[in-house]
FINU-112560 format. One record per residue (C-alpha): x, y, z. Coordinates in steps of 0.1 Angstrom, whole numbers, plus 5000, padded with zeros to 4 digits. Layout:
R / px / py / pz
R / X / Y / Z
...
# end
This chain:
R / px / py / pz
R / 5079 / 7810 / 6016
R / 5111 / 7829 / 6001
R / 5135 / 7828 / 6036
R / 5155 / 7859 / 6041
R / 5200 / 7860 / 6042
R / 5187 / 7877 / 6077
R / 5171 / 7834 / 6087
R / 5201 / 7818 / 6069
R / 5226 / 7835 / 6088
R / 5207 / 7837 / 6113
R / 5209 / 7796 / 6121
R / 5244 / 7798 / 6115
R / 5254 / 7811 / 6139
R / 5228 / 7796 / 6160
R / 5253 / 7767 / 6154
R / 5220 / 7741 / 6135
R / 5240 / 7709 / 6135
R / 5243 / 7696 / 6100
R / 5258 / 7657 / 6104
R / 5284 / 7654 / 6076
R / 5290 / 7632 / 6048
R / 5304 / 7597 / 6060
R / 5343 / 7605 / 6049
R / 5338 / 7571 / 6032
R / 5318 / 7592 / 6007
R / 5337 / 7616 / 5999
R / 5357 / 7614 / 5965
R / 5401 / 7615 / 5974
R / 5412 / 7651 / 5973
R / 5441 / 7652 / 5944
R / 5477 / 7657 / 5967
R / 5506 / 7679 / 5955
R / 5545 / 7670 / 5952
R / 5552 / 7660 / 5989
R / 5568 / 7684 / 6005
R / 5577 / 7692 / 6041
R / 5564 / 7718 / 6058
R / 5581 / 7747 / 6074
R / 5615 / 7737 / 6055
R / 5619 / 7771 / 6042
R / 5618 / 7788 / 6084
R / 5634 / 7762 / 6092
R / 5663 / 7768 / 6065
R / 5663 / 7805 / 6069
R / 5663 / 7804 / 6107
R / 5630 / 7822 / 6114
R / 5611 / 7823 / 6145
R / 5581 / 7837 / 6153
R / 5571 / 7849 / 6118
R / 5539 / 7876 / 6103
R / 5516 / 7854 / 6090
R / 5494 / 7857 / 6056
R / 5468 / 7834 / 6056
R / 5451 / 7821 / 6024
R / 5413 / 7802 / 6024
R / 5402 / 7785 / 5999
R / 5362 / 7774 / 5999
R / 5362 / 7742 / 5993
R / 5318 / 7739 / 6003
R / 5309 / 7737 / 5967
R / 5324 / 7720 / 5938
R / 5348 / 7736 / 5913
R / 5334 / 7732 / 5883
R / 5353 / 7755 / 5860
R / 5382 / 7769 / 5843
R / 5375 / 7805 / 5859
R / 5368 / 7792 / 5896
R / 5404 / 7775 / 5894
R / 5415 / 7815 / 5879
R / 5399 / 7832 / 5911
R / 5419 / 7807 / 5935
R / 5447 / 7813 / 5913
R / 5444 / 7851 / 5920
R / 5438 / 7843 / 5956
R / 5470 / 7827 / 5960
R / 5486 / 7858 / 5937
R / 5473 / 7885 / 5958
R / 5483 / 7866 / 5991
R / 5524 / 7860 / 5976
R / 5519 / 7897 / 5968
R / 5515 / 7907 / 6001
R / 5542 / 7880 / 6017
R / 5579 / 7892 / 6024
R / 5610 / 7876 / 6030
R / 5608 / 7857 / 6062
R / 5573 / 7858 / 6062
R / 5546 / 7826 / 6068
R / 5522 / 7820 / 6043
R / 5493 / 7790 / 6055
R / 5466 / 7786 / 6031
R / 5437 / 7761 / 6039
R / 5404 / 7756 / 6031
R / 5369 / 7768 / 6049
R / 5350 / 7730 / 6043
R / 5314 / 7728 / 6071
R / 5336 / 7733 / 6101
R / 5364 / 7743 / 6113
R / 5375 / 7706 / 6123
R / 5372 / 7697 / 6088
R / 5394 / 7727 / 6077
R / 5429 / 7712 / 6059
R / 5462 / 7726 / 6054
R / 5475 / 7726 / 6021
R / 5505 / 7742 / 6023
R / 5526 / 7759 / 6052
R / 5557 / 7776 / 6051
R / 5579 / 7808 / 6051
R / 5588 / 7830 / 6019
R / 5629 / 7828 / 6014
R / 5646 / 7853 / 6033
R / 5648 / 7868 / 6069
R / 5620 / 7894 / 6086
R / 5632 / 7929 / 6073
R / 5634 / 7960 / 6095
R / 5637 / 7951 / 6134
R / 5631 / 7922 / 6133
R / 5664 / 7910 / 6111
R / 5685 / 7932 / 6134
R / 5703 / 7900 / 6152
R / 5703 / 7882 / 6121
R / 5721 / 7872 / 6099
R / 5719 / 7883 / 6061
R / 5704 / 7862 / 6039
R / 5723 / 7846 / 6010
R / 5714 / 7861 / 5975
R / 5727 / 7831 / 5954
R / 5701 / 7815 / 5985
R / 5673 / 7833 / 5972
R / 5677 / 7833 / 5938
R / 5676 / 7802 / 5944
R / 5649 / 7790 / 5968
R / 5621 / 7815 / 5960
R / 5607 / 7806 / 5926
R / 5606 / 7770 / 5942
R / 5588 / 7788 / 5974
R / 5564 / 7802 / 5947
R / 5559 / 7765 / 5929
R / 5554 / 7743 / 5956
R / 5530 / 7768 / 5967
R / 5513 / 7773 / 5933
R / 5509 / 7732 / 5934
R / 5492 / 7731 / 5969
R / 5469 / 7755 / 5955
R / 5461 / 7738 / 5919
R / 5457 / 7702 / 5936
R / 5428 / 7717 / 5956
R / 5411 / 7727 / 5929
R / 5416 / 7708 / 5903
R / 5388 / 7698 / 5881
R / 5386 / 7659 / 5890
R / 5390 / 7666 / 5926
R / 5353 / 7673 / 5931
R / 5344 / 7672 / 5968
R / 5308 / 7667 / 5974
R / 5291 / 7695 / 5982
R / 5292 / 7705 / 6018
R / 5262 / 7712 / 6040
R / 5275 / 7740 / 6051
R / 5301 / 7768 / 6047
R / 5320 / 7783 / 6081
R / 5335 / 7810 / 6067
R / 5333 / 7828 / 6098
R / 5343 / 7801 / 6126
R / 5374 / 7791 / 6106
R / 5381 / 7830 / 6098
R / 5379 / 7834 / 6139
R / 5402 / 7806 / 6146
R / 5427 / 7811 / 6125
R / 5423 / 7850 / 6138
R / 5427 / 7839 / 6172
R / 5453 / 7813 / 6163
R / 5476 / 7840 / 6148
R / 5468 / 7867 / 6168
R / 5490 / 7899 / 6169
R / 5512 / 7875 / 6141
R / 5492 / 7876 / 6116
R / 5494 / 7910 / 6087
R / 5471 / 7892 / 6056
R / 5441 / 7876 / 6052
R / 5433 / 7863 / 6016
R / 5391 / 7844 / 6014
R / 5392 / 7829 / 5978
R / 5356 / 7822 / 5986
R / 5316 / 7833 / 5976
R / 5318 / 7846 / 6010
R / 5280 / 7831 / 6010
R / 5281 / 7819 / 6052
R / 5265 / 7792 / 6065
R / 5231 / 7780 / 6051
R / 5223 / 7805 / 6027
R / 5248 / 7784 / 5997
R / 5217 / 7758 / 6006
R / 5188 / 7774 / 6002
R / 5204 / 7793 / 5968
R / 5190 / 7829 / 5975
R / 5165 / 7848 / 5955
R / 5165 / 7883 / 5938
R / 5146 / 7896 / 5967
R / 5165 / 7883 / 6001
R / 5174 / 7909 / 6019
R / 5195 / 7917 / 6049
R / 5185 / 7949 / 6065
R / 5206 / 7972 / 6088
R / 5182 / 7961 / 6116
R / 5190 / 7921 / 6109
R / 5223 / 7928 / 6106
R / 5235 / 7945 / 6137
R / 5216 / 7911 / 6149
R / 5233 / 7885 / 6136
R / 5268 / 7906 / 6140
R / 5258 / 7906 / 6183
R / 5253 / 7870 / 6180
R / 5283 / 7868 / 6163
R / 5301 / 7886 / 6196
R / 5281 / 7866 / 6213
R / 5300 / 7834 / 6203
R / 5328 / 7845 / 6203
R / 5331 / 7843 / 6166
R / 5348 / 7880 / 6163
R / 5387 / 7877 / 6162
R / 5410 / 7902 / 6170
R / 5425 / 7912 / 6136
R / 5442 / 7943 / 6139
R / 5466 / 7955 / 6117
R / 5457 / 7926 / 6093
R / 5442 / 7934 / 6059
R / 5418 / 7915 / 6043
R / 5412 / 7905 / 6007
R / 5382 / 7883 / 5997
R / 5378 / 7866 / 5956
R / 5339 / 7871 / 5948
R / 5312 / 7875 / 5963
R / 5289 / 7845 / 5949
R / 5312 / 7839 / 5914
R / 5322 / 7807 / 5923
R / 5309 / 7777 / 5911
R / 5286 / 7792 / 5884
R / 5271 / 7763 / 5873
R / 5253 / 7750 / 5904
R / 5240 / 7786 / 5918
R / 5221 / 7810 / 5904
R / 5234 / 7846 / 5902
R / 5223 / 7867 / 5934
R / 5206 / 7905 / 5926
R / 5225 / 7936 / 5932
R / 5211 / 7940 / 5962
R / 5216 / 7909 / 5978
R / 5254 / 7910 / 5975
R / 5257 / 7948 / 5985
R / 5237 / 7937 / 6019
R / 5261 / 7902 / 6021
R / 5296 / 7928 / 6009
R / 5280 / 7956 / 6035
R / 5276 / 7924 / 6063
R / 5312 / 7914 / 6058
R / 5330 / 7948 / 6060
R / 5305 / 7950 / 6087
R / 5323 / 7924 / 6102
R / 5356 / 7929 / 6100
R / 5352 / 7966 / 6112
R / 5347 / 7946 / 6137
R / 5377 / 7930 / 6138
R / 5401 / 7958 / 6136
R / 5416 / 7948 / 6106
R / 5430 / 7972 / 6084
R / 5410 / 7972 / 6053
R / 5383 / 7947 / 6039
R / 5383 / 7948 / 6002
R / 5351 / 7925 / 5993
R / 5350 / 7921 / 5958
# end
């Protein structure tokens, strides 16, 4: 019997436990160049900066060049949202919040603009010319290492997208201004079931799932946050069948409604 999206997402929201694969069986991740997290935050004396968060889904192996290009495009989007003196945090989505790994965490060189810079000494233009390309290069190196073709993590038993969003939303409440997701946006066990064209999520079932998410405290407050995702069902193209347009529509509508509940300023689910 074909299971619907509602059944799959219900399993995720009810917290069905799936044992994680043993750490000893995982392939070691390729490491980016060693750097000090927060070094530019410290150098420019930025305190309590606004945050742009990039979450990269690593619950499936990255298998081809297009997947890596999508991750790079997501980083470019995050960098484009980031102003001087704001903090970029890049982390992974895995099978649980505890499995998420921080890949990069630092401030764009400079001091915050507007009222936040009233008592701050302006940054040296020479420092900005020197440090900004270094900051961007180090962020790109961290993302490239995470999705390197030789760094193929085993498939995770489930994808904790909602829980990871809720975690970072609580962590940076009142500070986060941007959230970028490099993910197929297929939550929970849906990835494992390889959904078929007639898997649907009707509005009534969707509303029940959203209510359950709220009951489980998985709907963070994201007022003032702009959300952008890359891209439904596009990751790991070699191992996953293409979803029907109606299924993609149902998933997109689920996420748009979820982010509406968070109070996010806008949500573009691609």
